[in-house]
Residue, then its C-alpha position, 0 to 999 in steps of 0.5 A: m437603476n433609478l430611471a428603470l424603476w420610474i418608467a416601471t412604476g409609471l407604466l404599472a400605475a397606468v396599467s392599474l389605472t386604465g383597470g381601475v377607472t374600467k372596473t369601478f364605472v363600466p357596468r358589470e354587463k359590459l365587463a363580462a362582454l369583452n374578451g377578458g372580461e368574463w371573470t366579471g359574470h361570476a362576481s358580485a358588482g361590488f366585488i368588481k367595484t372593490i377591485g377596481a377602488l384597489e387598482l385606483l389606490a395602488a395608483v395613487g400609492l405607486i405614484l403620490p407619495a414619492v412624487l410628493d415626498i411623504a410616506p415613500f415608503m408607501v411605493p415599494v409597499t403598493a407594489v408588495c400589495w399588487v403582486l397579492l392582487m395579480l396572483g388572486a388574478m392569475i388564479t381566477h383566470v387558471r380557473l377560467g381557462q384564460s392562460k394568456l391572461v394568466m401570462v399578462n398578469l405574470g407579466y405584471v407581477a414581475l414588473a411590480a416585484f422589481i419595483a418592490w425589489g428596488r425600491f426596498g433595496v437597491e434604490p430606495f427613495t430616503a437618503s442613506 
């Protein structure tokens, strides 16, 4: 179970890092022209960069606390925060009629929920 949780965490951290870098460093106009990035055309550049920064923080919060053994309880807390972020993304994509992206976000929610469930209860980092 520990291995499965680490794999899921690594995958979600990679997704979060990729999305965070893109939203933080790619100009809004370029994002809006990408398939799936249409929502950025209706959002301010500051909002998009804030979402990007949150995703970068999520990538860090999913991995470093456990690897460094400094506040490892932050891993499942970060996973719960990711669920909330993805629920917001799902609402945005539903409003724009992007059902495929809603399903992608639902997959990310399931992955984050698995991490939170596993690290809060089944396989926490702290010794019992």
